[in-house]
C-alpha positions in Angstrom: 24.4 -22.8 129.6 27.2 -20.3 129.5 29.9 -22.7 130.3 28.5 -25.2 127.2 29.2 -21.7 125.3 32.4 -20.9 126.2 33.2 -25.0 124.9 31.4 -24.9 122.0 33.0 -21.2 120.8 36.5 -22.9 121.9 36.1 -26.2 120.4 35.2 -23.6 116.4 38.1 -21.3 117.4 40.5 -24.0 118.1 39.3 -26.0 114.4 39.5 -22.6 112.7 42.4 -21.4 114.5 45.2 -22.7 112.4 46.0 -23.9 108.8 49.8 -24.4 109.4 51.6 -24.0 112.7 53.8 -21.5 110.3 50.8 -19.5 109.2 49.9 -18.9 112.9 53.8 -17.6 113.4 53.6 -15.9 110.9 50.3 -13.8 111.9 50.6 -13.1 115.3 52.5 -10.4 114.1 50.2 -8.8 112.3 48.1 -5.6 113.6 44.5 -5.7 113.4 43.3 -3.5 111.1 40.1 -2.6 112.8 39.0 -0.4 115.2 36.3 -3.1 115.9 36.2 -5.5 118.9 34.7 -8.4 117.8 31.4 -8.9 120.5 30.1 -12.4 121.8 26.4 -13.9 122.0 25.8 -12.0 125.5 27.5 -8.5 124.6 31.1 -9.0 125.7 34.2 -8.7 123.5 36.1 -11.7 122.9 38.8 -12.7 121.1 40.0 -11.8 117.7 41.2 -15.4 115.8 44.1 -13.2 113.9 43.7 -16.3 110.3 40.4 -15.3 110.0 41.4 -11.0 109.7 41.9 -11.7 106.0 38.3 -12.9 105.4 37.2 -10.5 107.6 39.1 -7.5 105.6 37.8 -9.4 102.1 34.2 -9.1 104.5 34.5 -5.6 104.5 35.5 -5.3 100.8 39.0 -3.4 102.3 41.4 -3.7 99.1 43.8 -2.0 100.9 43.8 -3.3 104.4 43.8 -6.7 102.5 47.4 -6.3 100.2 48.4 -4.8 103.5 47.7 -8.1 105.3 49.4 -10.2 102.7 52.5 -7.5 102.2 52.8 -9.2 105.5 52.2 -12.5 105.2 49.2 -13.9 106.3 47.9 -16.2 104.8 45.9 -16.1 101.5 44.2 -19.9 102.1 43.4 -20.1 105.2 40.3 -21.6 106.5 37.4 -20.5 108.9 35.4 -23.3 110.5 34.1 -24.0 107.6 36.4 -24.2 105.4 35.8 -21.2 103.7 38.8 -19.4 102.2 39.0 -15.4 101.4 39.1 -16.5 97.4 35.6 -18.6 98.3 34.1 -15.7 100.2 35.8 -12.7 97.4 33.5 -15.2 94.9 30.6 -15.0 97.2 29.9 -11.5 97.1 30.6 -10.8 93.7 34.0 -9.1 94.7 35.6 -9.4 91.6 38.7 -6.7 91.9 38.9 -8.4 95.3 39.4 -12.5 93.5 41.7 -11.0 91.9 43.8 -9.4 94.1 43.9 -13.0 96.0 44.7 -15.1 92.4 47.8 -12.7 91.9 48.6 -13.5 95.5 48.7 -17.3 95.3 45.0 -18.5 96.2 44.5 -21.7 95.2 42.0 -21.7 92.5 40.2 -25.6 93.2 41.2 -25.2 97.3 37.7 -27.0 98.6 36.0 -26.1 101.6 34.9 -29.0 104.0 31.9 -29.4 101.7 34.4 -30.1 99.2 33.2 -27.0 97.1 35.8 -25.0 95.2 35.4 -21.3 94.5 33.5 -22.1 90.7 31.7 -24.2 92.7 30.1 -20.3 94.5 30.5 -18.2 91.7 28.2 -21.4 89.8 25.5 -21.5 92.8 25.7 -17.4 93.6 25.6 -16.7 89.3 28.7 -14.7 89.1 29.5 -15.1 85.2 32.4 -12.9 85.5 34.1 -14.2 88.7 33.6 -17.7 86.9 35.1 -16.8 83.7 38.5 -15.6 85.4 38.4 -18.5 87.7 38.7 -21.0 84.6 41.1 -18.7 83.0 42.7 -18.7 85.8 43.1 -22.8 85.9 39.7 -23.7 88.2 39.2 -27.0 87.3 35.6 -27.1 85.5 33.9 -31.1 87.2 35.2 -31.0 90.4 32.7 -32.8 93.1 31.7 -31.6 96.1 31.0 -33.7 98.7 27.1 -34.4 98.0 28.6 -34.9 94.3 27.4 -31.9 92.4 30.1 -29.8 90.2 30.2 -26.3 89.3 27.6 -27.0 86.4 25.2 -28.5 88.8 25.0 -25.5 91.1 24.8 -23.4 88.4 21.5 -24.9 87.3 20.1 -25.8 91.0 16.7 -24.7 91.5 14.5 -24.6 95.1 14.7 -22.7 98.0 16.9 -19.5 98.8 20.0 -18.8 97.4 18.7 -21.1 94.2 15.7 -18.7 93.7 18.1 -15.8 93.1 20.0 -14.4 90.5 18.9 -16.6 87.7 19.9 -15.6 85.1 23.6 -15.4 86.0 23.4 -18.9 86.9 22.3 -19.2 84.1 24.6 -17.3 82.1 27.4 -19.6 83.9 25.5 -22.7 83.1 26.3 -21.7 79.5 29.5 -20.2 79.8 30.5 -23.7 81.5 29.1 -26.5 79.0 31.0 -24.1 76.7 34.1 -24.9 78.8 33.5 -28.6 78.6 31.6 -28.5 82.4 29.6 -31.6 83.0 27.2 -32.7 85.2 27.9 -35.1 88.3 25.4 -37.5 87.7 27.6 -37.8 83.8 30.7 -38.7 86.5 30.3 -40.0 90.0 26.8 -42.6 90.5 27.0 -41.1 93.8 25.2 -37.8 92.5 21.7 -36.8 94.5 
């Protein structure tokens, strides 16, 4: 069981470890600015993956650390094991100031996760019209299809369990914004829409 855990951990770390050789080399020089060591499943210290330091700073909402990492050349569009970038993460968490910082520092607005979701998909699903407008104003593509052929409008209109029951008013506002700007549903664009 322990060997299986170590193997799976190594595979995930390697999968999310590098976005490019250049990014990997530049990140080796970045100091880890948090005074905590991540703990594994069994309470043992595990090695931090350098590329995820920016993700950790976004998670903590520490704008000064984010600015320091970006100034040191940390890849603004680095991805974790799910293909989530710092922009995706900040969008999901509703951290508009961090979204602004990332965009100002060259974050790709339409960068897709491994599920082909963009930050605009996440803004729609989480019901954040201010971030959705900021993304659109900075050139976000309105009708990008994710891996299930959903557009951001589909995400805003989704109903079901979990997150899709939360923040209905926010998701409604995002849907209205998307429709106003020309957003369409996936079934209007693709026959593969579910």
